[in-house]
Structure formats: structure tokens, C-alpha cells
N, C-alpha and C positions, 0 to 999 in steps of 0.2 A: 384803694386799700394798700397796694404795694408802695405807693408814694408816702403814705402815712407811716408805714413800717420803716422805710428808709430814713424819713425825717426823725423818727424816734431813735433809731440806731445812731444817726448822726449826732443827735443831741447827747446821747450817752457818750459817744466818742469825744465830743467837745468837752464835756465835763471831765472825762478821764484825762484828756490832754492838758486841760487847764490845771488839774490837780497835780499831774506829773511834773509839769513845768514849774509850778509853784514849789513843789518839793525839791526840784533840781536847783532852783535859785537859793532856797534855804540852805541846802546842803553845801552849795558853793560858798555862801557867806560863812558857814561854820568852818569849812576847810581853811578859808583865808585867815581865820582867827587862831588856828592851831600854832602854837609857839614854835614847834619844831620845823614848820614849813614856811618858806619865804615867798611862795607863789602858788597859784592854782592853775591847772591846765584844763582847757576844754578841748574836745576832740570832735572828729566828724560825727555829725548826727544825721540820721536818715529816718525815713518815715514808714508808716505802717500799711498793712493790707487787710483784706477781708479775713476774719478769723477762720482757723481750721481746727478740726478735732486733733488733740494730742493723744498718742498712744498712752494707755493707762499704766503700762509697766515701763519703768526706767531703771537702768542699772547703775550701780556705783561700786567702786572698789578702791582700796588704798594699798600701797606697798611701802615699806620703809626699810631703810638701812641706817645703822648707826654704829659707832664704836665708843669706847670709853676713854680714848686718848684725848688730851686737851689740844686746842687749836694752836698752831704755830702762827704767830703774827709777826710781820716785819714792817719796818718803816719804808723799806725799799720795794719797788714794784717787782713781783716775782716773775721769773721767766716761765715760758710754756713748758719747759722740761722738768720743772720742779714738781714734787709731789706734796700733798697737803694732808694733814691729819684731820679727821672729823672732829667736831666739837665735843666737849665732855658730855653734853646731852642736848637733845632736841626733843621737845615734849610731843612725841608721836601720839600718845593717847589723847592729849588735849587737842591736837590738830584734828584727829579723827572725830572727836566729840563735836568740835566746831563745824567741820565740813558736813557731817551727817545731820546736823541740826538745821542747816540752811538749805534753801532751794538752789541747786547749782547744776548747771549744764556746762560741762567742759572738763579741763584738766588743770591740775596744779602740780608744780615741781618745786621742791626746796632742795638746794644743794649747797655744799661748801667744799672748797678745793676741787678735787676731782671725783667727789662722791655725791650721789643723790641720796639725801637723807630721808626724804618723804615724797611720795607722789599720791595723787588722788584722781580718780576718774568718776564722773557722774553724768547722768542724763543721756540723751540721744544725739548722735551726730546727724542722723537722717530720720526725722520724725515720721515722714510719710511711710517709710519702709521699716520702721522700728529698729534701725541699726544703732547700736550703742557707741558712745564715744570711747576711744581708746587712746593710749599714750602716743600712738603714731597717727592720730587724726590730724589732718591739716586744717588750720583755722586762719581766718583773716587777722592780721596783726594790727590793722588800723594805723594810728599815728606813731607806733613804734617804728614805722617806716622812716620817720624823720632822722633816726640815727644813721641810716644808710645814705640818705640824701646828704646829710652833713659831711659824712666821710668822703663822698664823691666830690663835693665842692672843695674840701681840703686837699684831695689828691690833685685836683686841677690847679689849685694855688701852688702846691709844691712843684707841679710841672711847669709853672710860669705862665699859665694860660689866663689867670685872673688873680686879683688881690681882693681880700675881703674888705679892703678900704675903697675899692672901686665903687663909683656911683652906678646905679642900675641902668641909667640911660646908655651906658657903654654896651649893654647887651639886650636891653628891652626898651628901646627909645619910643616905641609905640605906646607905652604906658604913660599916662598923662603926668604922673608925679615922679617919674623915674629919675629926674635930675636932683631930687631932694633926698633920695634914699640910697644907703650903701648896702652892699652884700652882707656885711656884718649885721646890719639892722634887720635884714630878712632872717638871718640865721637865729638871732636871739629874740625875735618877736617884739622888736621895738620900732618897727617901720610905720605903724599907724594905718596900714592898708586894711580896709574892711575884709572880713572873711567871706569868700564867695559862696559858702554854704548857707549864709544867712542874709544875703542881699537880693535874692531872687535871680541870680545869674544863671541858675540851672532851670529856671522856669517856675520855681516855687521856693519860698524861703523855708528852710528846714528847722526854724524855731517855732513853727505853728502859729505865728502871729498874723493877725488880720484875715484869718480864714472865715468866710461866710458860711451860712448853712448850706448853700448850694455847693461850695467848695468841699465841704465835709461829705456830702452825699456822694460826690464823684471822686473822692480823695484816692480811692484805690486805683482807679483808672489813670488818674494824674500821676500818681507815684510810679506805677508800673511803666508808664511812658518815660518819666524822668530817668529812672534808674537803668533803663535799657537803651537810652539814647546816648551815643558817644558825644563827648564834649569837643567842640572845635576850639582849640586853644586861642586862636586869634580873636574869636568872638568873645571868649571869656575875658581876655585882656581889655577889649573894647568896652565890655559891660562894666568892669571894675573901674575903668578910666573915667566913667561918667560920675563917679562918687568922690566926694571929698575925703581926705585923710581924716582919721578919727582923732589924731593929735599930731603935733610936730614930731617928726622922726627923731628917735633917740631920747625923747623926754619922758616916755612912759613905756610900760610893758602891757601888751594885750595879745593873747594867743589868737593867731589868724592863720588858717590853713592856706590862704592865698600866698603867704610868704614862701612856703615850701613848694607850692605849685609853680611859682615863678622860678625858684631855684632849679626845679626839674627841667624847665624850659632852657635855662642857661646851660645845664649839663648836656642836654641834647645838642644845643647850638655849638658848644665848644668841642665836644667829642666827635660829632658827626654820627653818633649812634642814637638809637632810641633809648629812653631811660632804662627799660628792662634789659636791653642788651648791654648797656654800660655796667649795670649792677652785676649782671652775671659774669662778665669778662674781667672786671676790675676789682670785684670784691668777693663774690661767692666762689668762683673757680680758683683764684689764688689761695684762698683759705680752705679749700676742699670742703665747703659747707654743702652738704647733700640734701638737707631737709628744710631749706629755705628757698622761696621762689618769689621773683618780682612780677607775679601774675596771679590770676585766679584759676588758671587751668588745672592746677594740682589739688584744688580743694576737695576734701572728702567729708566736709561738714556742710550743713545748711543752717543759716542764721534765722533767728526769730526776734522780732521787735515786740516788747512786752509793755503795754500801756496800763496794766493792772486789770481794768474791766475787759479789755480786748487784747488779743494776741494775734500777730500777723506774720505770715511767711511770704516774703517776696524773693524774686531772683537776686542773685549776687549782682551788685551794681557794676556797670561797665567800668573797666579799669581806668578809663580816661577821666572818670569822675574823681577818683581818689588820687591817681597819678603819684607824683613824688611825695605827696602828703600822707598817703595811706594805703598803697597798693600791695605791700608785701604780705606774703602768706607763709605758713610753715607749721612745724610741729613744736611741741614744748622742748624736746631734746635738741632740735635744730636751733631754736632760739638760745638755749643754754650754751651750745657750742659757739654761737656768735658772741654771746656776752663774755665767754672766756677769752675770745680774741680781743674784745674791748678792754678787758682787764689786763691783757698782755701788751696793750699799746700797739696792736698789729697795724701794718700797712702804712702808717704815718710816722713822722718824726715826733720826738717828745714835745717839741715846740708846738706842733699842730694839735696834739692831744691836750696840751695845756690850754690852748684857745677853746677847744671843744668843751672842756670841763670847767671853764671859767663862768660862773653864774652872774658875775657883775653885780650891779645894784639891785637887780630884780629876781635873782635866783634861777635864771634860765640860761643855759649854755647854748651849744649848738646841737639841737635835737635831744636835749636832756634837761629835766628839772634837777637842779643842784641843791641838795639839802645837806644838813650837818650829819656826816657819817655815811651817807649813801647817795646814789643818783637813781632817778626813777623816770619812767614815762608810761602813761596809759594810752589807750587807743580805743576808738569806736568807729565802726562802719555799720552798714546795714545788717542788723541782726547779731552783731558781735561786740563784746567789750573785753578789753585786755589790760594787763599791767605787767611790767617787769621792774624789779628793784635790785640794785647791785651795790655791793660794798667791795671795792677792789682790795682793801687792806686785809679783810678776813676771807676774801673770795666767796662771800655768801651771795646767793642769788635766789630770788623768789620769782616764779613765773606763774601767772594766772591767765589762762585763755578760755574764754566762754563764748558759746554760740547762742547767747541770750543778750539782747540789748534793751535793758530798761532805761527809761529816760531819767530816772532817779533811783538810787539805791534805797532799800529798806532793810530793816533788821532781818527779815526772813529771806529776802533776796538782795544781798549787798552787791555793790559794784565790785569789779575785779580789784580795783585799787584798795577798797576796804578790806577785802580778803587778804591781799598782800600785806596790808598794815597789821592785821591780826596775827598772821603767821610769822611775821618778822619778830614779834615779841617772844616767840617760842624757842628761839636760839638761846643757848646758855651764854 
């Protein structure tokens, strides 16, 4: 009888996964067709666990600040010491109507210049104990981490320790295709290297493809083992080395987390530090960023994977799984402080920032999607999905951090990138 129940539940899960993946592919195709965007980004995807009961009461709140003065815009990059006027209007009531109409667990922050214009908090940070999300809740950032990795690489270039024109075999000769790929191609996602999250390198492919009924029955145990098992970097490289490149390096764009995993290994090799130590000592501490962390030790939230029919809560994945592709965590205010440093061109020369923000032929710079009028990056790790959008000219920033990870957004529960897109229209 128990085996029949498991088989039935596995069947439901299979249908749910198939539906969610189909929706995800449809949404990706739609996104690629949007005229305002030149590329689409995929981020780390992780897998579900046995469903648990969710507390029936969730809390939400919003706070707003606005002024009636018009925005001061300048063609030149503003300095950190300048002050900025708030826009003539930000539709707070429309933002509230939208946020309260959707299912949202997490925090939202909309800012311009040095002012927070709107913030919203919804859902639970800790569902087991009924603890509500707050503005100072610490979330996983996911692939927003790639901004930090790119900065670290450019710091090493300015220090004369590497060149973005260098071939990868200078630093990672054990990788089978290292002689064909440059550091630049890792940074802008044109290397052709397959994504380790979807190749089975972790013991299971996180795109849910090829799972048998038996796999589905024991999926929770498999996933729990995968997410709590540290990755051995040399073994990951060996696994990826067995695979052919997806295309000739430089000829196409394809988002692959392996690119930034390899960049993290280069950072460790050239600096003699662990990735987390390098980020702390060379980025966070010099900028006095207090609410951003290169680890999961400071998390005050728990993630949930939502497959529609079933919802799963798993432990936070071991940091060696995300590494330089997605390990960063922090608060919304901490991320805003960081983006102000990005807008100020901190830590690097103007020439290095120009390289970072050059979207080239495919609309992806170094750790950023480059669009007309703004830059953006989304992120996804086990139980989390996030997005940050920045316009350095107007100093506008939208941050959405959610501790719910749907495989595909819906009207009722949109992805963080969809929420950022909607809120962006509410600036005057």
C-alpha cells in the first residue's frame, strides 16, 4: 500500500515538474522576443523535497517615502558625495495594489539617489517557526554573486596578475578545452562550456530531464544528499572535461554557471585566498558593506521550492555548490549599498568599468545583462529567486529578494524579475 502511495505521489510530482518546465521554456521564449531586451538569463536551479505544512498566517507590510521635487539627471557619472532629488512621483498606491494582489514571500526595495521611495515585505522568513520576513532579513542572492566575481577578476587584471585576453589553460590547464577559451569569454558567457548544474556533475541534472519513476520516488533523499555534499573542485573540472563544448568559443552566447565557477577557481589560485576571504578583504571591507556576506552563515531566511502541486523545503545548499557563481547573501539594504558603489564606479578604473558594462554583440557584460537604459541580473538558488535592476544615470534601483523558488513564474506568483519589471514602470 505504501509503495502504491509513493508511486501515486511520484506521478503527481512528475506531472507538476513537466508542467513547470514547459511553462519555464515558454516564458524564456517570450522573454527573448521582448524588443527591449537583447538576451535572457538562466540561473542556478535546484530541486525539491517532501512537502511540509505552511503556517496559515503570513504578514506583509509596505513603507514609502517620496518628495515632489523633480529628478536631477546628468550625463556624467555622479560622485558618492553628491545628493539626489527624489523623482516627481513614484506610484506608491499602484505598487501596493500590485504587491498585495500577488503571492510574494520576500522583500522589495525601490530607490532613487539616496532615498528609498518604496519598500514592501511579505510572507515568512522561517515557515517552521512562523517568523515573518523583515527588511533586515538575509536572503541568498544567487547569480547576483556574479557581479562580485567579475569585480574580483578585474581587480586581479589591474594588479597585473592576469589579462582578460589570457587563455584559460594558463590557469586551469586540467580542463580539456582550456586552450580554446579566454577569460573574457568566461566573463561574458560566450565560452561554450556546458553548465555544471545541468550535466549531472553534481550527481543529478537539475533540469529534471530523464528522471525515471524510481528516481522520482526517492528524489527527496537524492536531493538532500546532493545539496549537503560539498563539491570537490577538481572532480567538477574532470566531469566537465568529458563533455564537448556547446559551440565554438566566442561565436554564441549561452548562460553557463560553469564560467563563473572556473573564474572563482582562478581568483583563489592567483590571490592565495579562498573565494569568500578574497571578497571580504578586497570588496566588502574596503567599501564598508556591512549587510552582504560571501557565505550562508548569516542567513536568517529559509527557502522553499514551489512546483505548484507540491512545495518543498530543503536545507541551504552547501556553499561549494554555488561558489563564485551564486554564494553571496545579504539584505535588500545591503544590496542597495553595493549597487550605489557600482553606480559610483568604485574600486576599479573607468577603463575596467567600461569593460564590465560592455554588452558586446549578445547583451551580456561581465556579470550583468546590459539593456537599453538599465543593467540587470537575476538569481536563483535552492528556494530563492532574486533580481536587481540599476540605472546609473537616474540612480534608480529596484531590488526584489524572495525566499520562494518557482520553476516558472505565473500571474499570481511572478518571478522576481517580473516584479522588478512591473515596478520599474512606476517611476515618473
